[in-house]
N, C-alpha and C positions, 0 to 999 in steps of 0.2 A: 195589341192585345186585342184578341174577340171579348176577352169576357168584361163584366159592368162590374168594377168598384169603386164603393164612395170615394167621393173627392181627394180628400186627402193618402187616402193610399195609394191611389192613383198618380198622385206628385210626387208621393215619394218613391215609387216605382221607376217612372220617369226618370227622376232625377238621376236615379240609383245608375240609369243607364246609360247618361253622362258624365257619369264619376264626378257630380258636382256637388256637393259639400254643402253647399248653403242650401240647394235647392233641396233636398233630402231634408235637410233641420227644418225646412220652412213651416211642415205638414203638423209639426211635434209641437204640445204645447210648451211652453216655458220651462214647466216643473214637470215634465214627462218620463217617467222611466222606461228603460229600454234594457231587454235582460237579453243577453248574446251568452246563450250555452251556459249558462248558471252565473255568469259574469253581471252585475247590475252596474249599471250608469244612469245616477238621478240628476233630472235638470239639462237644459242644452250645450252646458259647457262636459259634461261628461260624454253625452253623446257626441258634441261635432269631435273630441277628442277622440273618440273608441272609431271613427268612421276616418278622422283623419290618421291614425296607428295601423287600423286593419283592415279596412275596407278599402282604401286607396292606393295603399302599396302595391297590393295584390290583386287590383283592378276587380273586385269582386263584384259580380251584377247577377239578381236576383230576377230572377222571368217565372214570372205564377202561368200556372195551366189550371190552377181548379180555387175558385174558390167558396166555401161556404160560412152562414151562422151559425152560430153554437153559443150558448151561454151566454147570450150577450154581444158577445165579440164575433169578429172576423177572422176568421180560420181563412189564410189563404196559402196554396202550397206549388211546388215548382224547385226547379232547377239554377242555383248558385253555381255559376263559374267565375274562372280566374288563374291567377299563377298561384294556384295553393295546394298541396298534396289531395289527391282526391278530387281532385276536378274534372267533372261536373261535379256537384253533392245536391241531394234532394233535403231541401229543410222545410221545415214550415212556420209562418210566421203568424200569430196572435197579435190581432190588435186589437186593444179598448179604443173605440172614440168618444168624445166629450167633447158640445159647444163645436163641430169643424172642424176637430182636429183631432192626432192621434195623442191618448194620454197615457198608455204603455203597449209596448212591444214587447214580446218573445219571441226570440226564435231557437229555434233546436234541429238536429240534424235526424 
């Protein structure tokens, strides 16, 4: 990846490329919030379940191609590909970082 992503985001993206649930979860704060196309998951246990049920089975891998700061958040855009209808789809990931970790992540198509 040629762009410079903050460490917790880079760690998440790299773990996602390996479909590594533990690695994907590691950069999140314990009480982080993940909003996936309007569905809200609070805390690491709920986020782990999201990864286990909706990311891993369809091998959904996000490949960022743009990054910018917006309103204090880091907005990353790119294609997600996998075994799901419409693949690849363009996603926007809006990360809120705090204390060197992901505090919140919102994904939209």
